[in-house]
C-alpha positions, 0 to 999 in steps of 0.5 A: 392086820390093822382094820380099815375104818370103813370096816368097823361096825357102827350103831345106827341109833340102835341098829347094828351095821356090819360096816361103814360103807353105804350104798348110795341111792341111785336112780336106775329107771328099770321099774316095770308096769305100774312103776313096780320093782322087778325081779331084776331089782331084787337081784340088783340089791341082793348083789350089793348086800354086803354094804353096812347100809343099803339105801334104795333108789328114789321112790315116788310116794304118789303118781304126782311125784314122778318125773322120769321114766320107769322109776319105782313107786312106793304107794300101791299094793303091787309096788309093796309086793315088789319092794317086799321081794327086794327086801326078802332078796337082800336078807337072804343074801346077807342076814345082817344087811340093813336096807332103807327105802328113799321116799321121793316127790320130784315136784317141778322136776316133771312133765305133764305126761307123768301127771294124772290128768296131764295136769301141771307139776306142783312145787313150792312156787311157780318157778319153771325149770329149764332142761329136759327129762326122759319120758316114754317118747324120749327127751322133752322139756320140763313142764312149767309147775304151779304152786301148791295151794296152802290147803293142798300141802297136808295132802302131799304130806299124807303122800309121804306117810302113805309111802312110809306105810308101804315101806314098813309093810314091805319090811324095810328097816327104815326110810330116808326122806329125799330132801336133796337135788332140787326135788320137792322138799328141797324146792321148799327149803331154798329161796331160789325156788321158794318165793312164797309169802305165806307160812311156808316161805320167806324166812328160814323158819318158814321154809323149813316148815314143809320138811318138819311137817313131813318128818313129824308125820312119817315118825308116826309110822317109823320111829324117829331113830329109823328115819334119815334125811338126805340134803345137798347144801352146795348142790346146783342140780335142777337149777337150785340155789340159795342166798344163805346156804350155810344158815339154812342148812345149819337150821335144817341140821338143828331141826332134824336133831331136835326131832331125834331122827336116825341120820343125816345124809349129805351130798358134800363132794370131797372135791367141792370148794365149799364143803358143809360137813363140819357145819352139819356135824356141829349141828347134828349129833346123830349118825352123819353119812357123807357122799360125793366122789369118795374113794377108798382112801378118802372114805377111810380118812373121812371115818378116821378123822370123824368127818363122817360115821358112814360113807355112801358110794354111788357109781363105784357100787353100781359097777362093783356089786362086791365093792366092800370085798374089793376094798378089803382085798385091795382089788381093782374096780370094774369101770362103769358103763355110763351108757347103761345107767338109766333104763334098759334091762340086765345089761349095766345093772345086774351083769357087772362081774364080781371077784371069783 
């Protein structure tokens, strides 16, 4: 029987992956008191340990980095213990599993109720975001942000370093920097939100500076080969735009290649009229992960054609803890329950059925 391309092994910069199926990072808003991952989170990730690579939900690197209710953090001793339990559960379920923590700062995608002292959220520039976020009292409008002062930026970079230290202490194999979906790093990258006139704004080289400084700083904790970066070149989520995305993200890929990071992970939906995978691959020689509505068939095709080295699955993996087995056996998939995606308990989180 011919092996499906998704089920071939892969060398991720010296880290052996058992297959090319990745668990995409997905916010589930089920953290406990103090934004600590719970026992349910350990069960959730262990159920999905048959992925070649697991990438956790986004985890804020500081209290200022939170923008939604019940999202986990990765900066305190209690959070370190919670993530250690997750990592241990994954390894107990599958000794060959590899798991990365996704480090996150939401920037302007926040509300004053999440911010220490009720202060305004921070961003590259004071560009407000329209829309609503979920808080402990329900949906409320995003709060207007303020621009980070240039002398504050090293402190934010240090928050990412603290997140990396906690991830390493918790036993993660590596980290992924969340530079997608309109969050803080993306807010610096794209000129729709970056209106700065200092060294962090204007030219593409300047708008890249914050990402480069974060990468350089966290590689003092994890080697560059154990660091990944996620981008969303065509994404408009959270009000994002850029006047020249092809030039910007070619430069992003080149800068990351120069730093020797382990992988580049792009949200590049297969149904999108404007795709970036060919551009990113041309500028980044390392492992390339693609995500965005891929099926079993299109995932296999992406690997076979060389479009990507791994395919990350989100909603299908959410609803099917044994997704790789279902792909291998050609089994039907569970339908997702969209009403239980965020917040709540075990329902829609750890109670999806697996094959007998």
